[in-house]
N, C-alpha and C positions, 0 to 999 in steps of 0.2 A: 548448164555445163562444172563449174566449181562445184557445184553440189555432187555432179556424179563422180569426179577425180574425187572430193574430200571421203568418198563411202567406200572410192576402190580405195583409196591409201591406208583408209581404217581397218579393211579386208586385209589389206596386203599386208598390213603392221602385224596384225593378228596371226596372220598363218603365219606367217614366216619366225615371229620371236617369240611367238607360247613356247614354245619347247627351253628356250633359253632362259624365259620369265622362270618357270617352274624349275630347272637343276640351278640357277644360279640364287634364288631365294631358298634352296634345301640347304645349298653349300654355305648361306650367309647367315642361315636360322639360330646357330648357337651364337656366334657373336651380334647377332641379332641382341638376343638375349642377354648377353653381358655386357653391352654398349649403350651409349645414351640417348635418348629420343632426341630427335631435331626440338619437340618442347621445349628441350633445356634451353634453347637459345634463344627463346620467345623474352624479351626485356621485360623490365619491371615498367618503360613509360614508352611513351610514342617514341620513333628515334625520326632524324627529320630528314635526313636525305641517303640513298644509297646510290650507286652505281655499278651497275651491271657490264660487264665487261667480255664481249665474247671476239670471233676468232676472224670477223669478217674483212673485205679488204679494205673497207673505208677506216681502217683500225690504224692501218701504214699510210695509205693514203695522207691521213691528213697528222700523222704524228701523236696522234690522241694519247701514245702512253707513255710518249715523253711531255707531252703537256700536263698528264695527269700528275705524273713523278715531280716534279718540280713546284707544282701546286702545294696549297696550304690549306686539300681538301680534310675534312675534318667526320665527314661520314662514312658508313660502311662502304666497302671493297666487296662486291662480288664477284668474285672469275670463275665464268665456264671454265671446265675441265681444261679443253686443249687450249685456253687463254694463258694458263697459268704460269708454266715456263716461260714465256714471252713477256709475261707482265712482270715479274719475278728480275728480270734482265736488264727491264730500263727500268729498274727503282722501284719500282712499285711493290713495294714488302710491308710486313706486319712490323717489321723497325719503326718505318714512317708513316705507317696507315693502322693502327693497331686493332680497327676493328673489321678482320680479312678472314673471308672464306669462300671456301671454293664449293663448284656442285657439279656433281657426277649423278648421273640417270641412266648411263646406256648401257643395257645387257650385252653387245658384241665383246665377243674378244679383241684384245688388240689395244685395249686403255689404258695399261698398264706405264707405257710409254709416257703418260701427261704428267706421272709424280713419278716416273724414275729420272732424277736428275741429279746432280749437287747442291743447285740450291735451293731445291723443295725438301733436302735434306737440313741444310743449314738454316731453316726458316719453316721447316715442319710444326714446330712443338708450339708455334705460335697462330697457325691457321688452323680455321675450324671448318671441317667441313662436314658438307649435309649430302647421305647417299643414300638412294633409291634400294629397296630392299632387293629390286632384283638388279644391282649393277652388277658389272664384272667383278667376281669374285678374286683375280690375280690385281685387276688395279686395286680396288679394295685394299688388301693386302699391303700394296705397295706403297698407297699413301700412310696407311697405319706404322708399317715399318721407315717411313720418310720421319714419322714425329706427328704426322694430322691427328686429329682428336677427332674418332667419328661418332655422325652424329645420324640416326637413319632416318626415313619417311618412305612414305607409300607414293610412288608414282600412279595416279587415278587415269586408267583407262576402260576399265569396264564394272564397273561399282554399279551402273545402272541396271545390269542385270540380275540385282539383290544375290539372295543366299550362293547362289550358282558358280556366283563370277570370281575369278583368282582374287581381285581385290577383296573383296569380302571375305572367304574360305583363310589368306594369308593374314589378312588381319584379327580374326581368331586366332591362327596360330601363334601369330604372336602375341597376344595377351595371355595365351594358354599359361605364361611362366612368368617374366617380370613385369612387362609392362603393362600392366594392369588398367589404365587409362588406353593404350594405344600407343599407335605416333601417329603425325600428322601426315594426312593426306593431300597432293598438290598435283594441280592440273599438270600438263607436260607439253601440250600442242604439237606431243611427239618430238621435242628437243629439248637440249638442256638450257637454251636461250629463256625460252619465255621460263621454263621451269625456273629459273633464276631471277625473271620478272616477281615472279608468284611468289618466290622466298622472300623477295626486299619488303613487297608492304604485308604479306599475311603473318609470315613467320616473324620480320626484321622489326614489325609496325611502323615503315616508312611512310613517309606522307607523300614524300617524292620518292622517283623510282627513275635515274636517269639510262638509256642506255646507249654503248658506244660498242661499236663491232659485230651489232645485231642488224647486216643487210638484208636477210632470206631473201636474197636474189644476186644474179650473175651482172659485171660489168658489162658494158658492150663489148669492151676490145677483147673478152674471151673469149676463148674457140668456141666454136660449138661443137665439139670433140668434149669438152670439158664440159661443156653445159648440158647436152645430151648423156651423160654419165654420170651426172650429179657427183662432177669431181673426185668420181672413185676409179683404181687403175682396171678396169674393166674395155673390151672393145664396145666401142658407142654401136648404139644401133644407125641402120642406114635408111635415113628418114629424105624424104625430099622436103627442101629448106624453105621450098615457096608454096608450099601445099596447105590448103585450108587448116587442116585438121593440123600440121604441124604449128600453125598458127595460133590456134587455141590451148596448146599444150605447152607452146612456150613463150608467151607472148609481152611483148614491149611494153612496159610499164615508164609512164612518166610520171617524175616525183617534181610538183611545183615549187615543193616548199625549199627543195634543195636544188631546183633549176636542172636534175639530169635523169639519164634513163636508166633502166635495169630491165634485164630481161629473165624472166622466171621460169621453173621449169616445174612440173606435176609437186613433187617435194615441196618447194620452197610454197609452191603456190597454197598448197593446204599449213603449213607452218605460217605464212603470212596471215592468211584470213584467220586463221585459230588466236593467235596473237592481238590480232583487231577487235577481232570479237571480243576477247578475254576482256581488255581495256576500256573497249564500249559501256562492259556490263560494271566496273568499279564502282564502290562505293565517292560521292563524290567529295569526298576529302580528298580521295587519292590525284595525283598529279602522274601522268607519266611523260618522260621527257625524253624524246629521240636526238641524242648526240651525234648519232653516226655521219653526219652530214652526207648519208646514200642511203641506199637501198627501196623499200616499197612500205615502210612502218609509217603509214601518215592517214590522216582521216580523222574520224572522230573521238573527241578527249583525247588526241594525240598533240602534242606542245613539240614543235619544231623547230631545235636552236642551233647553233655552233656551239663545239665543246666549248671553245674557249671562253664562250659569251655564258653559258653555264657554269664551267670554275669560277667566273666574276661574280655573278649573282648568287650562288651559293657555296 
């Protein structure tokens, strides 16, 4: 069942977003040629620890932003774009945490709100951004005007198709001018949280990458209207919640590491399966820590602990 859902999700993403990828890339290309590659962010030596900050519900439930803001953590802070403003408001700023990054990959419009804030403009010059070549141009321009230094990367989604793939074609176009060695390519798993995790160990060379706010699932207390519409402001489908097909599409998962239940929808099922598979395949020297205290990211090669314990240890 999960393999079928994965195939359907990949097809939906490709068919729904392909036109956006092409148009966004065309609008971004001149800036891509003139601005820095994500490879410029690769450190000279291995960095110890990175924390990825998502905007999942556990981050508020367990006061993770406040805990981090008060800590003496010395590693990298990697904010998913949607978590940037909340993190700055909580006191997680590049002033206290100088190794501060934000990641943005989505092609859909409306993401400029993640960068349109007085705090982003205040701290922007000290924030390093990593942006997909197909990300929303308005969002990137807003980030740029806020002072964030733009670095570019390819979001990998069809490179296995060879020379006819969009990834291959866009990479050749990028190399046609200034970036002779190309840009780094990162797997996304369909979402910015997974991309940020990849960024932590592939680009920043962190041996330990911790996750907070990366739930990839819904709480039992969330309404079915929210769950079945994936939180979007659309009319949720009318489905019999007791039918076997519904329970396959929206399974309840028990997380034994944090003793909690979580409900998946087809999108989160796709996201979580991809991230867990990626983690299982990482080099043996890479440690992934789920410190969300919730969600469905547990299993092979995933170390789970409370965030307060993580901060004491690292």
